[in-house]
FIKOL-7433 format. One record per residue (C-alpha): x, z, y; residue in three letters. Coordinates in steps of 0.25 Angstrom, whole numbers, m for minus. Last residue first. Layout:
N
+-------+-------+-------+------+
|  east |    up | north | resn |
+-------+-------+-------+------+
|     X |     Z |     Y |  ALA |
...
+-------+-------+-------+------+
END
This chain:
198
+-------+-------+-------+------+
|  east |    up | north | resn |
+-------+-------+-------+------+
|     5 |   121 |   242 |  LYS |
|     2 |   131 |   253 |  THR |
|     5 |   146 |   253 |  ALA |
|    m5 |   154 |   261 |  PRO |
|     0 |   160 |   274 |  LYS |
|     4 |   175 |   276 |  ALA |
|     5 |   178 |   291 |  ALA |
|    19 |   181 |   296 |  PRO |
|    23 |   195 |   297 |  ALA |
|    22 |   201 |   311 |  PRO |
|    36 |   205 |   317 |  ALA |
|    38 |   220 |   315 |  ALA |
|    31 |   230 |   323 |  PRO |
|    40 |   239 |   331 |  GLY |
|    54 |   245 |   330 |  ASN |
|    58 |   240 |   316 |  ALA |
|    66 |   250 |   308 |  GLY |
|    68 |   241 |   296 |  LEU |
|    61 |   250 |   287 |  ARG |
|    50 |   252 |   298 |  ALA |
|    48 |   237 |   299 |  GLY |
|    48 |   236 |   284 |  ILE |
|    37 |   246 |   283 |  ALA |
|    29 |   240 |   295 |  ALA |
|    29 |   226 |   288 |  GLU |
|    25 |   232 |   275 |  LEU |
|    13 |   239 |   282 |  THR |
|    10 |   226 |   289 |  LYS |
|    10 |   218 |   276 |  LEU |
|     1 |   229 |   269 |  LYS |
|    m9 |   227 |   280 |  GLY |
|    m8 |   212 |   280 |  GLU |
|   m10 |   212 |   265 |  VAL |
|   m22 |   220 |   264 |  GLY |
|   m29 |   212 |   275 |  THR |
|   m25 |   198 |   270 |  ARG |
|   m28 |   200 |   256 |  THR |
|   m42 |   194 |   254 |  GLU |
|   m41 |   183 |   265 |  ALA |
|   m27 |   179 |   260 |  VAL |
|   m31 |   179 |   246 |  LEU |
|   m43 |   171 |   249 |  LYS |
|   m35 |   160 |   257 |  THR |
|   m24 |   160 |   246 |  GLN |
|   m34 |   158 |   235 |  LEU |
|   m41 |   146 |   242 |  ALA |
|   m27 |   140 |   245 |  ALA |
|   m22 |   141 |   231 |  GLN |
|   m35 |   135 |   226 |  MET |
|   m34 |   123 |   236 |  GLU |
|   m19 |   121 |   232 |  GLY |
|   m23 |   121 |   217 |  SER |
|   m34 |   111 |   219 |  MET |
|   m25 |    99 |   216 |  LYS |
|   m19 |   106 |   204 |  GLN |
|   m33 |   108 |   198 |  TYR |
|   m36 |    93 |   200 |  LYS |
|   m23 |    90 |   193 |  LEU |
|   m27 |    99 |   182 |  TYR |
|   m41 |    93 |   180 |  GLU |
|   m35 |    79 |   181 |  PRO |
|   m25 |    82 |   169 |  SER |
|   m11 |    80 |   172 |  GLU |
|    m6 |    94 |   171 |  LEU |
|   m15 |    96 |   158 |  LEU |
|   m10 |    84 |   151 |  SER |
|     4 |    87 |   156 |  LEU |
|     4 |   101 |   149 |  ILE |
|    m1 |    94 |   136 |  LYS |
|    10 |    84 |   136 |  SER |
|    21 |    94 |   140 |  LEU |
|    16 |   102 |   128 |  GLU |
|    17 |    90 |   118 |  ALA |
|    31 |    86 |   123 |  GLU |
|    36 |   101 |   121 |  SER |
|    38 |   110 |   132 |  PHE |
|    48 |   120 |   136 |  GLY |
|    61 |   112 |   135 |  LYS |
|    56 |    99 |   141 |  ASP |
|    48 |   107 |   152 |  LEU |
|    61 |   115 |   155 |  LEU |
|    69 |   103 |   155 |  PRO |
|    60 |    96 |   165 |  GLY |
|    59 |   107 |   175 |  VAL |
|    73 |   107 |   181 |  ALA |
|    77 |    93 |   178 |  GLU |
|    64 |    87 |   182 |  PRO |
|    61 |    97 |   194 |  ALA |
|    74 |    94 |   201 |  LEU |
|    70 |    81 |   208 |  ALA |
|    57 |    87 |   212 |  LEU |
|    64 |   100 |   217 |  ALA |
|    74 |    92 |   224 |  ARG |
|    64 |    84 |   232 |  ASP |
|    56 |    96 |   235 |  ARG |
|    68 |   104 |   240 |  VAL |
|    72 |    92 |   249 |  LEU |
|    58 |    89 |   254 |  PRO |
|    56 |   104 |   258 |  VAL |
|    70 |   105 |   265 |  VAL |
|    70 |    95 |   276 |  GLU |
|    55 |    96 |   281 |  ASP |
|    56 |   111 |   278 |  LEU |
|    69 |   113 |   287 |  TYR |
|    63 |   104 |   298 |  LYS |
|    50 |   112 |   298 |  LYS |
|    58 |   125 |   298 |  THR |
|    66 |   120 |   310 |  ASP |
|    53 |   116 |   317 |  ALA |
|    47 |   129 |   315 |  GLN |
|    59 |   137 |   320 |  ILE |
|    59 |   129 |   332 |  GLY |
|    44 |   131 |   334 |  LYS |
|    46 |   146 |   333 |  ALA |
|    58 |   145 |   343 |  VAL |
|    49 |   138 |   353 |  ALA |
|    37 |   149 |   351 |  GLU |
|    47 |   160 |   352 |  GLN |
|    53 |   156 |   365 |  LYS |
|    44 |   164 |   375 |  ASP |
|    44 |   176 |   366 |  PRO |
|    59 |   177 |   366 |  ASP |
|    65 |   176 |   352 |  ILE |
|    71 |   187 |   344 |  ARG |
|    59 |   196 |   339 |  THR |
|    48 |   186 |   340 |  PRO |
|    56 |   176 |   331 |  LEU |
|    60 |   186 |   321 |  ILE |
|    47 |   187 |   313 |  ALA |
|    44 |   172 |   314 |  ALA |
|    58 |   169 |   310 |  ALA |
|    58 |   177 |   298 |  ARG |
|    45 |   170 |   293 |  GLU |
|    51 |   157 |   297 |  LEU |
|    63 |   160 |   288 |  MET |
|    55 |   164 |   276 |  GLN |
|    46 |   151 |   278 |  ALA |
|    59 |   143 |   278 |  ALA |
|    64 |   149 |   266 |  PRO |
|    51 |   147 |   258 |  GLU |
|    49 |   132 |   262 |  GLU |
|    59 |   126 |   253 |  ALA |
|    55 |   134 |   241 |  MET |
|    40 |   132 |   244 |  ALA |
|    42 |   117 |   245 |  ARG |
|    50 |   116 |   232 |  SER |
|    39 |   124 |   225 |  MET |
|    28 |   115 |   231 |  ALA |
|    36 |   102 |   227 |  GLU |
|    38 |   107 |   213 |  VAL |
|    24 |   111 |   211 |  GLY |
|    19 |    97 |   216 |  PRO |
|    29 |    90 |   207 |  ARG |
|    25 |    97 |   194 |  GLN |
|    17 |    85 |   189 |  LEU |
|    30 |    77 |   190 |  LYS |
|    37 |    88 |   182 |  ILE |
|    26 |    87 |   171 |  MET |
|    27 |    71 |   171 |  ARG |
|    42 |    72 |   169 |  ALA |
|    41 |    82 |   158 |  ILE |
|    31 |    73 |   151 |  LEU |
|    40 |    61 |   152 |  GLU |
|    52 |    69 |   147 |  LYS |
|    43 |    73 |   135 |  LYS |
|    40 |    58 |   132 |  ALA |
|    55 |    54 |   133 |  PRO |
|    58 |    65 |   123 |  THR |
|    67 |    77 |   127 |  SER |
|    80 |    80 |   121 |  ALA |
|    81 |    94 |   114 |  PRO |
|    84 |   106 |   123 |  THR |
|    98 |   112 |   126 |  SER |
|   105 |   100 |   129 |  GLN |
|    94 |    94 |   138 |  ALA |
|    94 |   108 |   145 |  LEU |
|   109 |   107 |   148 |  ALA |
|   107 |    93 |   153 |  GLN |
|    95 |    97 |   162 |  HIS |
|   103 |   108 |   168 |  ALA |
|   114 |    99 |   173 |  PRO |
|   129 |   103 |   170 |  PHE |
|   136 |   105 |   183 |  ALA |
|   132 |   120 |   183 |  LEU |
|   135 |   122 |   169 |  VAL |
|   149 |   115 |   171 |  LEU |
|   152 |   124 |   183 |  ALA |
|   148 |   136 |   176 |  LEU |
|   157 |   133 |   164 |  ALA |
|   169 |   129 |   174 |  LEU |
|   167 |   143 |   181 |  SER |
|   167 |   150 |   168 |  SER |
|   179 |   143 |   162 |  PHE |
|   190 |   152 |   167 |  PRO |
|   182 |   165 |   162 |  ASN |
|   187 |   176 |   171 |  LYS |
|   194 |   187 |   164 |  GLN |
|   189 |   201 |   165 |  MET |
+-------+-------+-------+------+
END
């Protein structure tokens, strides 16, 4: 099978060609009024973009902390565990202090070019105007302010109602995994489930 000599060049050109220019060619030009509506919608989505980017930045660190918590008692002498744990926490805080703002700022900068063309293509000016009237209404803003409180209330009740059943099944799963791995004794305790924060 003969290799296409232009495939690498074509791929490089596609990657170098900004996505928003490609979308601009495939969709009719937007009006200034529609662009202003889209900018307002993107601005309203800022808290959601910040929360998403924070979660993306924090997730790998949280996974590493869970693994470290399981490994710590098996590899570090008991009299040194507290100091090592504090060091790990300090390293993690440094990572988060550097990475969370970096990812957040890039997400906010990329939102207009990533989300804007989708809104432009997917909605008419009249539809955007209707959506904005709902999103900017005092009632919806009040509802949004209560969303964290509502989520916390649900999580508190959910944990209370499911703790017994979940803990038993989690122990069963832990024992099954330990048996498959040939563990000689009880596995490290699983970290307690914590409610997600906004």
